[in-house]
C-alpha positions as CSV (number, residue, x, y, z in Angstrom):
1,X,-82.6,-55.1,-73.9
2,X,-85.1,-56.4,-76.5
3,X,-88.8,-56.7,-76.0
4,X,-90.4,-60.1,-75.9
5,X,-94.0,-59.7,-75.9
6,X,-96.4,-56.8,-75.5
7,X,-99.8,-57.0,-74.7
8,X,-102.4,-54.1,-75.0
9,X,-105.8,-54.4,-72.8
10,X,-108.6,-52.3,-71.7
11,X,-110.7,-52.7,-68.6
12,X,-113.6,-50.1,-68.4
13,X,-112.2,-46.9,-69.7
14,X,-108.5,-47.3,-69.4
15,X,-105.9,-48.6,-71.9
16,X,-102.9,-50.5,-70.5
17,X,-99.9,-51.7,-72.2
18,X,-97.5,-54.1,-70.7
19,X,-94.0,-55.4,-72.1
20,X,-92.0,-58.8,-71.4
21,X,-88.3,-58.4,-71.5
22,X,-85.7,-60.5,-69.9
23,X,-83.9,-58.5,-66.8
24,X,-81.5,-59.8,-64.5
25,X,-82.5,-58.7,-60.9
26,X,-79.8,-57.0,-58.7
27,X,-79.6,-58.4,-55.2
28,X,-81.2,-56.4,-52.7
29,X,-78.7,-54.2,-50.7
30,X,-79.8,-55.0,-46.9
31,X,-80.3,-58.3,-45.6
32,X,-83.7,-59.8,-44.6
33,X,-84.5,-59.0,-41.0
34,X,-86.0,-62.5,-40.6
35,X,-85.5,-66.0,-42.0
36,X,-88.8,-67.9,-42.7
37,X,-92.0,-67.2,-42.2
38,X,-95.3,-69.5,-42.8
39,X,-98.3,-67.9,-44.2
40,X,-102.0,-69.1,-44.2
41,X,-104.2,-67.7,-46.5
42,X,-107.8,-67.6,-45.1
43,X,-111.3,-66.4,-45.4
44,X,-111.9,-64.3,-42.3
45,X,-108.4,-62.5,-42.7
46,X,-106.4,-62.1,-45.8
47,X,-103.5,-63.6,-44.2
48,X,-102.3,-65.3,-40.8
49,X,-98.5,-65.9,-40.2
50,X,-96.9,-68.3,-38.2
51,X,-95.7,-65.5,-35.7
52,X,-99.2,-64.8,-34.9
53,X,-99.6,-61.6,-36.6
54,X,-103.1,-61.4,-38.7
55,X,-103.7,-59.4,-41.4
56,X,-107.4,-58.4,-41.9
57,X,-109.5,-58.6,-45.1
58,X,-110.3,-55.4,-47.0
59,X,-113.8,-55.0,-46.8
60,X,-114.0,-53.2,-50.5
61,X,-117.2,-54.9,-51.5
62,X,-119.0,-54.4,-48.3
63,X,-118.1,-50.6,-48.4
64,X,-119.0,-50.3,-51.9
65,X,-122.4,-52.7,-51.9
66,X,-124.8,-50.1,-51.7
67,X,-123.3,-48.3,-54.6
68,X,-122.9,-51.6,-56.7
69,X,-126.8,-52.3,-56.0
70,X,-127.8,-48.8,-57.2
71,X,-125.8,-48.8,-60.6
72,X,-127.0,-52.5,-61.3
73,X,-130.7,-51.0,-60.6
74,X,-130.1,-48.4,-63.1
75,X,-128.5,-50.8,-65.7
76,X,-131.7,-53.2,-65.4
77,X,-134.1,-50.0,-66.1
78,X,-132.8,-49.0,-69.2
79,X,-133.6,-50.3,-72.4
80,X,-131.3,-53.2,-73.9
81,X,-129.0,-51.7,-76.7
82,X,-129.6,-47.9,-75.9
83,X,-126.7,-45.7,-75.5
84,X,-128.2,-44.7,-72.0
85,X,-127.8,-48.3,-70.9
86,X,-124.0,-48.7,-72.5
87,X,-123.3,-45.5,-70.0
88,X,-125.1,-47.3,-67.2
89,X,-123.1,-50.5,-67.7
90,X,-119.7,-48.4,-68.0
91,X,-120.5,-46.8,-64.7
92,X,-121.1,-50.5,-62.9
93,X,-118.0,-51.7,-64.6
94,X,-115.8,-49.0,-63.0
95,X,-117.3,-49.2,-59.7
96,X,-116.4,-53.0,-59.9
97,X,-112.8,-52.1,-61.1
98,X,-112.7,-49.8,-58.2
99,X,-113.2,-52.5,-55.7
100,X,-111.1,-55.2,-57.3
101,X,-108.1,-52.6,-57.7
102,X,-108.6,-52.1,-53.6
103,X,-108.3,-55.7,-52.9
104,X,-105.5,-55.9,-55.2
105,X,-103.6,-53.0,-53.7
106,X,-103.7,-54.6,-50.2
107,X,-102.6,-57.9,-51.5
108,X,-99.5,-56.1,-53.3
109,X,-98.9,-54.4,-50.1
110,X,-98.9,-57.3,-47.8
111,X,-96.8,-59.6,-50.5
112,X,-94.4,-56.9,-51.0
113,X,-93.6,-56.2,-47.0
114,X,-93.5,-59.6,-46.7
115,X,-90.8,-60.5,-49.6
116,X,-88.7,-57.5,-48.2
117,X,-88.6,-58.7,-44.5
118,X,-88.4,-62.5,-45.1
119,X,-85.7,-64.8,-46.6
120,X,-88.0,-67.6,-46.8
121,X,-91.9,-67.4,-46.9
122,X,-94.0,-70.8,-47.3
123,X,-97.5,-70.7,-47.8
124,X,-100.0,-73.3,-47.0
125,X,-102.0,-74.6,-49.9
């Protein structure tokens, strides 16, 4: 299968490479357990389903707030343009990336579970 597009990116200290290519998905061998579900994405909860199930928001920022503020103070106290400031900025970026990754992981787990168990998913806009 020919590769259509390649993207190389860097987030904090990590390099990522992504490939785009055409792939015909194979149908899942097991039928879906349930037919239709409606999902309301909210502020207080990550998602509320039409069957009454609620999925709580991951409190990643609240848990990391103390550490993030400490790293931010360290960045502010460093001399602009110095190597130590660059190291402090990198440490702060890693902490922010960790929070973002925790949120993305929770969202991926929820959407994967919904896609595996329901044949039709309706999302309120």
